[in-house]
C-alpha positions in Angstrom: 34.0 -76.4 -10.8 37.8 -75.8 -10.6 39.6 -75.8 -14.1 43.0 -76.8 -13.1 46.1 -75.8 -15.7 44.5 -72.7 -17.0 45.0 -69.1 -16.5 41.6 -67.9 -15.0 40.1 -70.0 -12.4 36.6 -70.4 -11.1 35.0 -71.7 -8.2 31.9 -72.6 -7.9 30.4 -73.6 -4.5 27.0 -74.9 -5.6 26.6 -77.8 -7.9 24.1 -80.1 -9.0 24.0 -82.5 -6.5 23.4 -79.2 -3.9 20.8 -78.4 -6.4 18.7 -81.2 -6.0 19.2 -81.5 -2.4 17.7 -77.8 -1.5 15.4 -78.6 -4.2 14.2 -81.7 -2.0 14.4 -80.0 0.5 12.2 -77.3 0.1 9.2 -79.4 -2.4 6.3 -81.4 -0.8 6.5 -84.0 -4.0 10.2 -84.3 -5.6 11.3 -86.8 -8.5 13.9 -88.8 -8.7 17.3 -86.7 -10.1 17.9 -89.0 -13.1 14.0 -87.3 -13.8 15.4 -83.5 -12.4 18.1 -83.8 -14.4 16.1 -84.0 -17.6 13.8 -81.6 -16.6 16.8 -79.0 -15.7 18.2 -80.4 -19.6 15.2 -79.9 -21.8 14.7 -76.0 -19.9 18.3 -75.0 -21.0 18.2 -76.7 -24.3 15.0 -75.0 -24.8 16.5 -71.7 -23.9 19.6 -72.2 -25.7 17.8 -73.1 -28.9 15.4 -70.1 -28.8 18.7 -67.0 -28.3 20.7 -68.4 -30.8 18.1 -69.8 -33.8 15.7 -67.5 -32.8 17.4 -64.3 -32.1 14.4 -63.7 -28.4 15.5 -62.1 -25.5 14.9 -64.6 -22.7 13.3 -62.4 -19.2 13.9 -64.4 -16.6 10.9 -64.8 -13.8 11.8 -63.0 -10.6 14.0 -59.9 -12.1 16.3 -62.2 -12.0 17.8 -60.8 -15.3 17.8 -60.9 -19.4 20.1 -63.4 -21.7 20.2 -63.3 -25.6 23.1 -63.3 -28.4 24.6 -60.0 -29.2 26.7 -58.6 -32.4 28.9 -56.0 -32.5 30.2 -55.1 -35.9 34.2 -55.8 -36.3 36.3 -51.9 -36.7 38.3 -52.8 -39.4 41.8 -51.0 -38.7 44.6 -49.6 -41.2 48.2 -49.9 -40.6 50.3 -46.9 -41.1 51.2 -48.0 -44.9 47.3 -48.1 -46.2 47.2 -52.6 -45.5 44.1 -54.0 -42.7 45.7 -54.5 -39.7 44.9 -58.4 -39.6 45.4 -58.6 -35.7 41.5 -57.3 -35.4 40.5 -60.5 -37.0 40.0 -63.9 -35.6 41.9 -66.8 -37.2 39.8 -69.2 -39.3 41.4 -72.4 -38.0 39.4 -74.7 -39.7 40.5 -73.0 -43.6 43.7 -72.3 -41.9 44.7 -76.4 -41.4 42.9 -77.2 -45.7 45.2 -74.4 -46.8 48.5 -75.1 -45.3 47.7 -78.7 -46.0 47.1 -77.7 -50.2 50.4 -76.2 -49.4 52.5 -78.4 -48.1 51.0 -81.4 -49.3 54.2 -83.7 -48.2 54.4 -82.1 -44.7 53.0 -83.9 -41.8 50.9 -81.3 -39.6 54.0 -81.4 -36.8 55.8 -80.4 -39.7 53.9 -78.0 -41.1 53.4 -76.0 -37.1 57.7 -75.4 -37.6 57.6 -73.6 -40.2 57.7 -69.6 -39.6 55.6 -66.8 -40.9 53.0 -68.9 -42.1 49.9 -67.3 -43.9 46.8 -67.4 -42.2 42.8 -67.3 -43.3 41.1 -64.6 -41.3 37.2 -65.2 -40.9 35.9 -61.6 -42.9 32.2 -61.9 -41.3 30.7 -58.2 -40.8 29.8 -58.7 -36.9 31.4 -60.9 -34.3 28.5 -63.2 -31.8 28.9 -63.7 -28.1 26.4 -64.9 -25.6 25.3 -61.9 -23.0 23.6 -62.1 -19.4 21.9 -58.9 -18.8 22.5 -58.1 -14.8 21.2 -54.2 -14.8 17.6 -54.9 -14.5 18.1 -58.1 -12.1 17.4 -57.1 -8.3 19.4 -59.9 -6.4 22.0 -60.1 -3.7 25.3 -60.7 -4.9 24.4 -60.1 -8.5 28.4 -58.6 -9.2 29.8 -62.1 -8.4 27.4 -64.1 -10.7 28.7 -64.4 -13.9 27.8 -66.9 -17.1 30.5 -68.8 -19.2 28.6 -70.6 -22.0 29.5 -74.1 -21.7 31.4 -75.6 -25.1 29.0 -77.5 -26.1 26.6 -74.4 -27.0 28.9 -72.3 -28.3 30.0 -74.9 -30.7 25.7 -74.6 -31.6 26.2 -71.5 -32.2 28.8 -71.7 -34.2 27.1 -73.9 -36.6 24.6 -72.6 -36.6 25.9 -69.2 -38.0 27.8 -71.1 -40.5 24.7 -72.6 -41.7 22.5 -69.8 -41.9 25.1 -66.8 -41.8 21.8 -64.5 -42.0 19.1 -66.7 -41.0 18.5 -64.4 -37.5 18.9 -61.4 -37.0 21.0 -60.4 -33.2 20.7 -57.5 -30.5 23.7 -55.1 -32.0 25.5 -53.7 -29.3 
């Protein structure tokens, strides 16, 4: 996969077709491609839902590493005049857009974007969450080139879970 038009481009050598072809060549009774896809999808859904909604660490078999959601406490940075430095906080874009609509009700979104020095609404959570694939306990060749990049779907799923139930799941802190 190559993400064109971005600064960070990631090229993968193997895709789903190569994984399925490897499975077919090494299996005595292979299943068809659609069933194989359904099985992989359900496995990944179970892994991600266990990590997101239950906050558990998933240990992969054959010493392939661990996967979990980790939280990190946000640091509050103060300016020299004693005010809070807002750069360390993430912008809450949904709340910011609603605030701008209430502040400028007669303007379109494009006109609002052209206004300089608009105030933003920041997330005031104590923690930031992120997906973490831990390779420190993994024992396989080439683990330095392996990385985990969650899809947008799973990032949104975690965001939705944190917004609806912010204290329902206790994640591991690092």
